[in-house]
ROPAZA-346185 format. One record per residue (C-alpha): residue in three letters; x, y, z. Coordinates in steps of 0.001 Angstrom, whole numbers, plus 500000, padded with zeros to 6 digits. Layout:
// residues N
ALAXYZ ...
***
This chain:
// residues 358
UNK520169495528509101 UNK521886494781505795 UNK523148497363503300 UNK520267496951500853 UNK517615497803503391 UNK519670500630504921 UNK520236502383501622 UNK516675501746500489 UNK515734504080503362 UNK517466507155501943 UNK514378509332501555 UNK515309512907502542 UNK517897515631502023 UNK518958515111505634 UNK519677511452504826 UNK521943512556501961 UNK523726515071504186 UNK524345512311506705 UNK525908510121504007 UNK528226512962502968 UNK529200514015506482 UNK529786510404507463 UNK531864509712504359 UNK529847506586503568 UNK531629505007500561 UNK530118503520497454 UNK529638499784497533 UNK527560496975496091 UNK524308498787496971 UNK525217502493496790 UNK526416504820494025 UNK526952508604493933 UNK526832510667490777 UNK527428514354490233 UNK524440516315488986 UNK526603518716486948 UNK528023516596484095 UNK530010517962481184 UNK528488515542478669 UNK524715515158479038 UNK524330512158476707 UNK527140510217478403 UNK525701511172481783 UNK522274509726480951 UNK523841506500479713 UNK525872506204482924 UNK522711506637484997 UNK520955503905482998 UNK524004501647483347 UNK524059502051487130 UNK520357501318487439 UNK520453498244485195 UNK523500496930487087 UNK521703497309490429 UNK518635495511489075 UNK520742492665487657 UNK522566492290490982 UNK521120492739494469 UNK519421496113494084 UNK520662499415495466 UNK520351503197495584 UNK521674505764493139 UNK522135509270494589 UNK522376511858491801 UNK523613515297492866 UNK526596514269495002 UNK530181514564493778 UNK532410511669494846 UNK536173511441495164 UNK537846508056495464 UNK534422506390495843 UNK533472508608498807 UNK531028511545498809 UNK532810514894498748 UNK529976517445498602 UNK526419517972497389 UNK526339519769494039 UNK522638519175493222 UNK521121518239489878 UNK520609520490486907 UNK517036519898485599 UNK518357520427482062 UNK520491517295482434 UNK518200515064484505 UNK515085515273486664 UNK512611512903488260 UNK510256513590485351 UNK512838512958482617 UNK514306509855484238 UNK511523507659482849 UNK512435508600479284 UNK516115507916479967 UNK515332504437481260 UNK512856503667478484 UNK515507504548475899 UNK518416502675477449 UNK517075499668479424 UNK515228496539478240 UNK512983495135479692 UNK511446497692482050 UNK512459497381485710 UNK509438496883487989 UNK509295498479491433 UNK511823501232490736 UNK511163504529492541 UNK512656508028492158 UNK512412510934494571 UNK513482514589494395 UNK514618516017497750 UNK515321519726498210 UNK517856521265500556 UNK517770524603502379 UNK520256526083499915 UNK517951525347496990 UNK519896522339495754 UNK517960519260494632 UNK519145515659494875 UNK517558512796492939 UNK517362509500494852 UNK516676506398492758 UNK515859503168494636 UNK516337500059492503 UNK515026496642493636 UNK516634493337492842 UNK514757492416489673 UNK512908489159489168 UNK512822489965485430 UNK516602490044484972 UNK518705490247482955 UNK518126493865481925 UNK520006495111478911 UNK521677498474479505 UNK523079501152477174 UNK524768500082473940 UNK522917496734474131 UNK525192495453476912 UNK524410493759480201 UNK525965494978483452 UNK526203493805487026 UNK527348495470490227 UNK530772494458491514 UNK531932496082494758 UNK531658499841494040 UNK531521499806490224 UNK529785498129487256 UNK531090495282485119 UNK529807493809481836 UNK528161490413482286 UNK529769487318480826 UNK527654485007478692 UNK527227482401481444 UNK526208485136483905 UNK523482486299481527 UNK522197482708481354 UNK522234482465485148 UNK520217485675485442 UNK517717484383482900 UNK517058481432485176 UNK516129483870487960 UNK512811484372486126 UNK511856480731486586 UNK513214480508490127 UNK511109480781493261 UNK508576483590492962 UNK507656485804495913 UNK504773484545498009 UNK504225487591500229 UNK503365490888498584 UNK502552494160500320 UNK500701497183498981 UNK498870500322499967 UNK495072500265499937 UNK492043502377500842 UNK488722501918502603 UNK486512504651501259 UNK487716508186500574 UNK489278508715504021 UNK490720505527505512 UNK494143504454504285 UNK495234500859504719 UNK498175498500504306 UNK497663495074502717 UNK499687491913503244 UNK498810489104500834 UNK500023485618500036 UNK499661485726496267 UNK501320482351495689 UNK500238478718495780 UNK502109477710498939 UNK502018478795502591 UNK504540481290503936 UNK505934480770507454 UNK507717482915510046 UNK507033486235508315 UNK508951489294509565 UNK508525492973508592 UNK510808496026508754 UNK509478499506507922 UNK511564502495506905 UNK509088504740508753 UNK506615504051511546 UNK504856507414511152 UNK502231505952508804 UNK500677504289511849 UNK498532506198514332 UNK500842507463517092 UNK503616505371515571 UNK502089502143516901 UNK502727499305514441 UNK500006496612514552 UNK501164493639516588 UNK501263491103513674 UNK503561493463511768 UNK505711494373514763 UNK506164490829516079 UNK505748488904512838 UNK503321486230511650 UNK503745482495512090 UNK501790481547508981 UNK499911483003506006 UNK498082480630503671 UNK497721480851499876 UNK495306483586498812 UNK494971484924502351 UNK494984488705502734 UNK495278490808505871 UNK494438494535505928 UNK495737496992508522 UNK494463500522509014 UNK497039503328508955 UNK496558507035509551 UNK493628508620507634 UNK494472510126504245 UNK494075513741505482 UNK496821513102508045 UNK499060511160505677 UNK498928513729502887 UNK498794516999504841 UNK501262516430507687 UNK504827517160506482 UNK506234515089509346 UNK504526511923508096 UNK506336510162505257 UNK503645508949502890 UNK506403507305500824 UNK508223504464502546 UNK509666500988502099 UNK508993497694503832 UNK511206494668503902 UNK509483491283504153 UNK511354488122505094 UNK509744484672505298 UNK510218480959504709 UNK508801479451501511 UNK507129476272502790 UNK507553474310499542 UNK511015475455498460 UNK512252475503502085 UNK514092478736501389 UNK514326481915503436 UNK513294484738501063 UNK513526488498501435 UNK511983491321499376 UNK511999495111499677 UNK508812496860498543 UNK508734500627497873 UNK505237501974498667 UNK503668505389498243 UNK500367506756499583 UNK500978509927497549 UNK499531508102494548 UNK496064508493496091 UNK496272512282496218 UNK494911512863492723 UNK492792509723492495 UNK490122510291495122 UNK488230512898497130 UNK489897513335500490 UNK487327514111503211 UNK487876515001506846 UNK486888512501509537 UNK483934514712510515 UNK482665514837506938 UNK483028511087506553 UNK481200510414509842 UNK478350512677508750 UNK478173510947505380 UNK478106507484506985 UNK475404508574509482 UNK473185509950506701 UNK473518506703504781 UNK472468504680507839 UNK469485506974508509 UNK468360506567504912 UNK468503502783505286 UNK466464502991508517 UNK463789505148506850 UNK463511502692503973 UNK463199499804506449 UNK460418501561508403 UNK458484502258505215 UNK458760498588504279 UNK457604497489507749 UNK454592499812507560 UNK453649498472504140 UNK453976494888505317 UNK451750495473508360 UNK448958496938506264 UNK449114494100503745 UNK449453491311506312 UNK446663492489508663 UNK443932493986506476 UNK441150493148508997 UNK442848495083511775 UNK443322498238509701 UNK439948499038508234 UNK437366501716507766 UNK437313502527511471 UNK440751504160511020 UNK442400502273513884 UNK445973500964513283 UNK447292498413515738 UNK450739499179517174 UNK453737496848516811 UNK453435496099520546 UNK449786495031520164 UNK450577492826517185 UNK453442491224519098 UNK451147490416521991 UNK448605489038519566 UNK451220486709518070 UNK452382485521521487 UNK448773484828522580 UNK448184482752519480 UNK451156480547520317 UNK449775479708523769 UNK446057479510523032 UNK443661478651520263 UNK442717481328517766 UNK439190481492519215 UNK440457482268522686 UNK443158484692521588 UNK441165486882519196 UNK438619488228521727 UNK441465489320524006 UNK443209491275521260 UNK439924492755520128 UNK439175493841523649 UNK442433495835523727 UNK441311497989520807 UNK437544498130521510 UNK436463496028518572 UNK434872493012520366 UNK431493493240518717 UNK432962493270515223 UNK434945490039515663 UNK432273488144517617 UNK429986488294514589 
***
């Protein structure tokens, strides 16, 4: 597992504690920043610089709320909401970075001592270069940022017209209860030998990843979409042990460019919490059953109407309605005999011989 995917999986306070206790140093994909700065304005610009540098390079994770010494984490100091928060980060980036970085995610994680750490996951941007604070462009070099040279800016600009991703992944829903995971080839060429890595397997029922995702796919054609059912929304959004926010790394071969491509997608089922009515499985089953019963009633009414209109001579003033069984037998008799021979037999079944003989 490479550094980008490993650090993209930092999703909890326990993960941050493990980084600190293990003395994991800053590098191309990881940066620590104290959450107790002396100069708030400079602090916000530094955050924006780190994020733009990650996006212009190979992506990475910024952990805000950890003091570092000699590029290694020393201790967790937590963030001060007056300086920076998950909610205020968007304004910081909008003020200091152009153009906007797609796919960026930020997460607040709380520790037992009441300290909060902000984890910002930054993808490698296909819209690079991104201009950082003071109208400068930065890139990540080892464990720090460097301004981009003119030729490097031109190289990054060509990234926009380079090979675009074929395989995209996203969360989805099937009704108000069933959550799903979509894999789509949104390009114009086939993708081959597709492999997946998930930061958490708890989104799947009993942790069982569907076989095509666990063992990979040999081929996915242009425009083709596959949908996989995950846990129901009530389980995803109510069980604290299930991480509704996760990442997935997709690696595949671009059939036309003959390149092996890799993308990390941050996904979040939490977005559905305020956008739909979450029902229990029992409520959904009852709702589906009522809908089917309604359709059956409507179908029976239509069948009854059709019988009365199609067989007016058999439903008359005498008040006798022929059953579906009788009508079926009547139709079968007509196939094997002439009408003249079949009618008296049907009439005999319902006691109406004299009426039809005349």
